[in-house]
N, C-alpha and C positions, 0 to 999 in steps of 0.2 A: 498535330497528330490526331487529336480528338475530332477536329473538323474533317480531316481526311477520312477517318473511320465512319463518321456520320454520313458523308457523301457516298462512300462505298456501300454502306448499309442501305441507304435509300435506293440507290441504283440496283442493288441486288434484289431488293424487295419488289421493285417495279418489274424487273425482268422475270422473277420467279412467279409473281402473281398473274401476269398476263395470260398464260395458258389456262389457269383456273377460271378466270372470268370470261375470257373469249370463247371458251368451249361450253359454257353453260347453255341449257336449252332455252330457246326463245320462241314464243308463240308468234305467229305471223312473220316468221323469219324471212320468207320469200318477198315480203313487202318492205322490209326495213334492213338497213345495215347498222351496226353498232360499233362504237369506239369507246374504250374505257381508259382512263388515266387514274390510277389509284395510288395514293401516297400515304405513308405511315410516319407519324411523328411520335417518338417515344421520349417521355419525360424521364428524368432521373429516378422518379418513383416507380417507373414501369408502366404508368398509365399511357395508353396508346390512343392517339387521335387518328382516325381513319377518314380520309377525304376521297370521295369518288366523284370524278367529273366524267360525264357521259355525253356522247353525241349520237343521236339517232337520226339517220338519214333516210328519207322517204325514197323508195325505189319505184313507186308508182304515183299516179295522180289521183287515185281513187280513195286513199285512206289518210288518216292522220292519227297520231298517238294522243290519247286522252288520259291514259293511266299507265303507270309503271309500278310493278311490284316485284320484290325479291325477298329471299329468305336467308337469314344468317343463322348458322348452327349454334347459337348461344342466346340465352336470355339476359346476359350481363351487360349488354350495350346500354349506353345512357347518353343524354344530351344530344338527341338526334335533331339535326337541322337539315332543311332542304330548300332548294331555290330553282327557279327557271328564269327565263328572260323577263318575266313580269315582276319578279321579286321573290320574297320569302314564300314558301309553301308550308302548309301544316300537314306533316306526314301522319297517316293512319298507322298505328303501331299495335300489333297483336303479338303477345308473348304466350307461348304454350309449348309443352312437351320439349323443353330445352332449346327452343328456336324463337327467333324474332322475325316476324313478317312485317316488312315496311312497304306501304303502298303510297304512291304519290299521285295525286289528281292534278293534272296540269291546267293552268289557266291559259297558257300560251297555246295557240293553235298554229301549226306549221303545215301549210298545204303545198302540194306541187312536187313533182318528180325532181329529185336532187336537192330539195330543201332540207335543212337540218334543224333539229331541236336540241339545244344545249341545256343541260341541267346538272345539278350536283346534289350530293348528300354527304353529310359528315356526322360522325358520332365518336364518342369516347368508349374505349373498350378496356376496362381494367382486367389485368391478368393475362392479356394477350402476349405481353413481353415479360421476360424475367432475366435477371443478370446472373450469369454463371462465371464467376471470376472476373476476367476482363472482357468477356464476350456477352453480348445480349442475344438471347434466344427468343425468337418471335414465331409464334404459332399462327400461320396463315390459315384462316378458315375459308373453305370454298363457298362462294356465293352461288346458291342454287335457286331453282324455280323462278327464273326471271320471266315475267309475263308483260307483254305489251298489249294493251287493249286498243283495238282499232275501231274507228267509226267511219261510216260512209261519208264521203265528202258531199256537202250540200252544194248543188249547182245553182 
């Protein structure tokens, strides 16, 4: 029963989060397409681990993504980790005015139309989930201000 509830909760979260992430503003949107897979793991204590896996596909042969930045509407996130195909990344983290801005500088360079850069970020978010009787309530925060930094391709 608990395993079934866990699967239902994860599926519900994935479905409900997709519109929030997919509709976020993206700079250079005409040059790239984005896919997001976001999962939440909630511990019995309520501590929630968020894992975002992102695929950015180049729609032109003129640019590549060198940097990715997004804002989470809370300063409470912790243990932020990030990676791309080259391995671990060191995220730049800025916390101010009740928000956390995470910036990733990629070492991987993906050139060419139709080529994709796959990367991920994970973090712990205390207080995102709370238990109310037999039900878990999870407050999903909208991810805003997603910026893709583009660079001209060297020929």
